[in-house]
N, C-alpha and C positions, 0 to 999 in steps of 0.2 A: 353646560350643554348636555342634553340627553344623550346617553350612550346607546348605541345600537350594535347589533351584530348581524353579519351576513354569512350564510352557509354556502360554501363553494364546493362544487363537485366537478372536477375536470375530467371529462371523458376523452380518453386518448386512444388512438389506434396506432400500434407500433408495428413496424415491419418485422417479419420473422427473422430470427438470427440465422446467419449462414451455417451450413452444416458442419463447418470446421470448428465452430465455437462449442466445444464439448470438453468436459472435465475427463481426463484420462489419467490413470495411475500406472506407472511403468514398473514391471517386476524386474528385479535384478538380484545380484548376489552380494553378500557381505563377506569380506575378507578382513583379517586382523593382522597388523604388521608383525606382532610377536609370534603368531602361529606360522606364518609363511604364506607365500603366494599360491601354493598348490592346494590349500585347504579352504573350504567355504563353510560358513555357519549353516547348520541344518537342523531341522526338527527330527527327533528320534522316532522310533517305530510307534511309541505310545502317544505321539502328537502332543506331548507336554514338555518333556525334557529337551535340552538343546546340547549340541556338540558340534565339533568340526569334523568334516569328512572330506575325502579327496574330491575336488571340484569335478562334477560330471553333468552339470546342467539338468539336475533332477528337480521335480516339483518341491522336494523337501528343502532345496537350497534357494528357492526363489522367494524374495521378500518384496513387500510394497509399503511405501510410506504414504499413509492416508491422512490428509489434513483433518484436524479435529477442531479444538478451540484455537484461538489466535496464537500462532507461533508454536503450536503443539501438534504432534502426529501420533496416530496409532500405527503400529508396525504389524503387518499381517504376513502369514506364510501361506503359500499357495496350496500346500498339502493339508492344511487344517482350516477349512472354511468356518467362519464364525469365531475363530480364536485370534487373540492378539498377544503380543509380547507384553509381559507384566511383571511387576515386582510383588512381593508378599509383605505382610504386616511387619515382620521383623527379620533380621538377618540380611544376607546379601543375595538370596536366591532370585533367579530370573527364569521364567518359564513361559510356555504358551498356555493361556487360559481363556475363558470366555471373555468376550469384549464388553460385556455388561453383566451385572449380577452381584456376586459376592465382593466384599471389600469396597474400596473407593475407586471412582472413575479415574482419579489421578494416578492410580497404580498402573494404568494402561496408557498414560500420556508421556510422550518423550519430546525433549527439545533437541534440536540438531545445531551444532556449531561447526562451521567450516574452519579448518586449519590447513591452508594450502590445498594439497591434493587429498587430504583425509578429512574425516568428520569425527566429532566427539558426540556421544549420546548421554543425556542425563534424564532421570525420571522425575516427573513432577511431584509424586508422592514423597520421594526421598528428599527433594529440595524443600518442599513445604515443611517437612519434619526437621529441617536444619542440617541435613546430612549432605555434605559436598561430595557426593559419590558419582562415579562414572560407570557406565556399562563397559566391562572389561573382559578380556580373554585370559584364561589360565593356559599358558602355552604347553606346560608339561602334561596336563590332564586333558587338554583340548575341550575344555568346558568354559562356561561363562558365569559371571557374577557381578554384583555391584561392589565398588571399592572406592575408598577415598585416598588410598595410598599407592595405587598402581603407578608403574612407570609410564612414560609417554607412549611407548610402543604398544603396550597392553590396551590402552584406551583409544588407540588410533585405528579407525575403521575405513576401509576402502569400499565405497558403495558406488557402483558404476551407473546406477539408475538415476533418473531425474529426481531431484529433491523439489517438491512443490514450493513455489514462492509463497511467502507469508500473505495472508489475506484477512481483511475485516469486512466481510460482505455487507453491503448496504443496497439491497435490491427490493423489487416489488413496489407496491403502493404504500406510501407513508402518509399518515395523517398529521397535519401541522395545525397548531393553534397559533394564529398570528394576531398580535395585539398592538394597536397604535395607541399609545398612552401619552399622558401629559401630567404636569404638576399643577398645584393650585394657582401658582403665580404666573402662569403662561397659558396662552390660548393654544388649542390643539393645532398641530400641523395638518396639512391636507392629507387626510387618511387615504384618499384614492391613490395617491402616489405610492404609498406604502403597499397597498394591496396589489397594484400593478407590478411593483418590483419583485414581489414574491410569487403571486399566483398568475399574474399576467392576463392577457386576453388571447388565448390560443398561441400560435407560433409567431410570437412578436419579436423575438431576439432581444428583449429588454426585461426578461423576468427570470427568476431562479427556476421556475417551473419548466420553461422551455430550455434553459441552460442544462438542467439535469437530464431532461429527455434526450437532448442532442448528445451530450457528453457520454451518457450511459448507453447510447444506442437503443433506447427504449426499455432498458432493464430497471430503471428507477423512475417513479412518478410520484408527485405529491398532490394532495388535495387537502381540504380542511375548512376551518372556521375562521372568519375574520371578525374580531371585536375592535370597534373604532371608538375614538373619543373617550377612552377609559381614564378616569381621574385616579391617580395614585396617591393623592393627598399632598402634604407639604413636601417641598423640595428637600431631599436629605442633605445633611451637612457633609457627609462623606460618601465616597464612591464604593459601595459594598455590593457586589453582584448578588450575593445570597439574599440581602435585604430587598433589592430591586425585584428579584425573581419571586420572592415570597409575597411582596405587595401585589405583583401581577397575578399570581395564582389566587390570592384572596379576592381580588377584584373580579376575576373570571368566575369564581364560585358564586359571588353575589349576583352574577348574571345567569346563574343556572348552568354554567359550563364547567365540567370537571377536567382540569388540565391533564390529569393522569390517564385520561381516556385517549390521549394523543401520543404519537411517537416523538413529536418535537414541540417545544415551546419557543416561539420567536416573539420577542418583545422589542418594540422601538420606543424609546423614552424621549422626552424633551431634552435638548442638549444640556448636559451636566458638566460644568467646567472642571469639577474635581475628578472626573473620569478622563484619563489621558489616552483615550483610545476612541476610534470611530465605531468599532465593534468588538465584541468579546464573546467567546464561546468555550464550551468544555471540549477538551482534547483527550480522547474521544468523548462523546457525550450526546446530549439531546436537547441542548438549549443554546440560544443565541440572543444577545442583547445588542441593539443598535443605539448609538448615542446621537440621536437626531439625524441619523444617516440612513434610515430605512427606505428612503426613496431611491437608493442606489442598488441596483441588482447585483453589482460586483462586490458590494459589501457582504451581501447574503451568500454569494457563491464562495467568497473567501472564508467566511466564518463557518459555513456548512462544511468546508474542507476540514476545518478543525474537528467538527463533529465526526467526520469519517475517521479521523486519527492522523491528519496531516499537520505537520509543524511548519513554521516559517522556514524558508529556504536559507541555505548558506551558499557561499561561492568559493571556488578554488581558483586562485589567480597567481600570476607571476611565476608560472612554471618555466623551467629552463628550456631553451630552444637550441637544437642542433641541426642546422640546415632547415629542412622542411619538417622536422620532427619535433613535436612538443613532448617533453618527458613528464608524465603524470606520476608524482610520488612525493616523498618527504620534503623535497626542496621547494614545493609550491606553498603558497600562503592561503590559509583558510580564513574567511571572514564573512561579513554581511555583503549585501549587494542586491541587484535587481535581476530577475529572470523574466524577460518579456513574454515567455511562453508559459508562465506559471502564475496563476492567480494567488498562490501562496507566497509569491516573491515579487509582488509589484507588477504582475502581468495584467492587471485590470480585469477585463471581461473575457480574456482568453480561456479556452476550455482546459480542463485538467490534463496534465501530461499522461503519457501512455502507462507509466508504472503506477500512477494513482488509479487509473481505470482497472488495472490488473488487481491492485490491492483491494479495491471496492467490489470486486467480483463482476465487473462489467465485461472484462475480457478473461480468457483462460490462459494457462501457461503456454499452450500450443500456439496462441495468437501472438505471443511475445517470446519466441524460442530462445533457448540458451545456446550461445555459441561456445562450443568446446574445442573444435578442431579448426585448423587453418583452412582457408578457402575463400571463395568469392560469394558474397551474400547480397541479395537484392531486397531492399526495404521499400515498401509501399508508403505513400503519404498516409498519415494517420486519418482514420475514418474512411479509408477506401478498402472495400472488401476484396478478397481474393489472394491474400498472402500475408506475410509478416507485418504486423502493426508496429513492431519495435523489436529490438534484440537485447538480450541480457548476457553479461559476461561476469561470472563469479570471480571475486577477488579474494586474496589470501586472508584478509582481515574480516571476512564475513559480509562485507558490503558488496553491492552489485553495480556494475557499470551498465547504464541504460542508454541505448541509441534510439533516437527518434527523428522522424522527418515529417515536416508539415508543408502543406500547400495552401494558398489562399482559397477560402470558401465563403459563400454567402453567410451572413449572420455573425457569429461570435469569432470566426477565424478570418476576418477580412484584412489580411496582411497586405501591405504594399508589395508589389511584385519583386522589388529589388531588395527586400529586407533579408539580412543574413539568416534569419530563422526559417526562411523558406528557400534559401539558396544553398544552405549547408545542412549538415546533420548535427543535431543538438546532442551533447554528451552530458549525462548527469550521473552522479553517484547516489544510489539509494541505500540508506542506512535504516535498518529495522530495529525497533526496541519494543518487543511485545506488540501491543495494539497501536503503536505509533510509528510513523514513517517520516523521515526527513530527507529531502532532496538537496543535493549540492550541485550547482551548475558549474561545469568545468569550462574555464576560459581556454578554448583551443586556439585562440588568436591573441596570445599574450603580448604581442607587440604594441597593442593599443592600450589605453588607460581604463576603458570602461567595459561593461559586459554586453553592450549593444550588438557586438559582432562576435559573441562567444562561440557560436557553432563552428565545427570542423568544416573547412571549406575544401572544394575539389582540389586534388593535387597535394593536399597536406596529410601528414601522418601524426598520429598520437601513439606514444609508447606508454602503456600502463604498466608500471613496475610491479604492481600487486597482482596482476594476472599473467604477466609475461607476454602480453599480446601487443603486436604492432597493428594499428588500425588505420588504414589509408582510405580516404574517400576518393574513389576513382572519378565519379561523375554524378551529377544530378540533373533531372529535368522534371517536367510537370507530372510524369508518370511514376517516378521513383528515384532511389539512390542506389548506386552500385558501390559496395564496400569490400575491400580486400583485408582479410585478417591473416596475420602470420604469427608464428611462435618465434620469439626472439631466443636465439641460442645462448 
């Protein structure tokens, strides 16, 4: 059959983002446990050297963590615009220097690891060179350096400002090369179904295009080229993704289309029994293969999640219960399972959870505030403007507890009105590993055997042993959820 291709350009008009969706960086002070609570890290008079001086809320003592590459930060000082905290080529010196220019960019990049109420700082350049060094304080001289042998207090920093959450932004308009392919021994599947599942026909609620538009609040769109009835030759004996992708790229070039001109390559093949998956994708990455499943938009939304950097979910179950309180900690059981609100966990066509949206750059940190203090918090339904879209609680192991509330909506979020996922608050644990994010659904109703009623229900309390927080859901209705957070003594 003759192969043809169709160029698709999707013209979309997106609503303007609300004024509160802005990236902001909070300035704060650095203290070191070994130096003492009364001293703050400061830039010196020459705006290069660093020392500790009596805390006095001066610009020399105000620091900002600025996200750079995934999982890395530049650290700036308010008194020295254009300068960043950096290491040098050799030795343990740390100083303020230009944020670009001489040396390597990695000399100015820092990773942050939470350890309870303090953080540890490591430098990318030193790590890449194989030096397991931390940014530490010299208590006697009130100076700083990099060291691999410092004690715990010397490398423990108290930073009272907000630490920006990890992000792997996927925003703007992305070009997709979509290919409906087949092998010599089988007739092509209906290519129109594949096209509709990815590019769709406007706001149809059955396409990846509209799914991403809706989930991202218009911050991500796709358009591209559709190649149909592409013959990849003989059916391969083995399931090798690199071979399938190379065959597809070769076939596209024979049609005058260069795959490297696109942000993503999506390929649907004839069903191959040696491939034990419906879909496969790079995590993170820029390609997706459908195993005869390209007519399902939820396959594409799931696999595109992998491209963003999202892993399959896990679950935390069988946590001990004391009265109305579920204790979240080491006594729970982690394993596989289903998260009805997460397409990465068997949630079908449901839209990405709130922390995925934050990770992808569709929300900013202020849209999903971090809870540090006890109090009463109000949580809006996800995708409803005007307040918090979710809440984050940092845990002592570096993971983050995420609270989310949903309500039925037309389209991808057409939940039954009595479903626990719209009657309670969903609690997940987010674990970051560079450019990869894994969600763990917490079973806040462990009395039952499955995860269909996992959310925290009104009147119930969750005690998170790794943050020391008691989280009680006071009430929910169609307008939002009221949550009480307390510090456990």
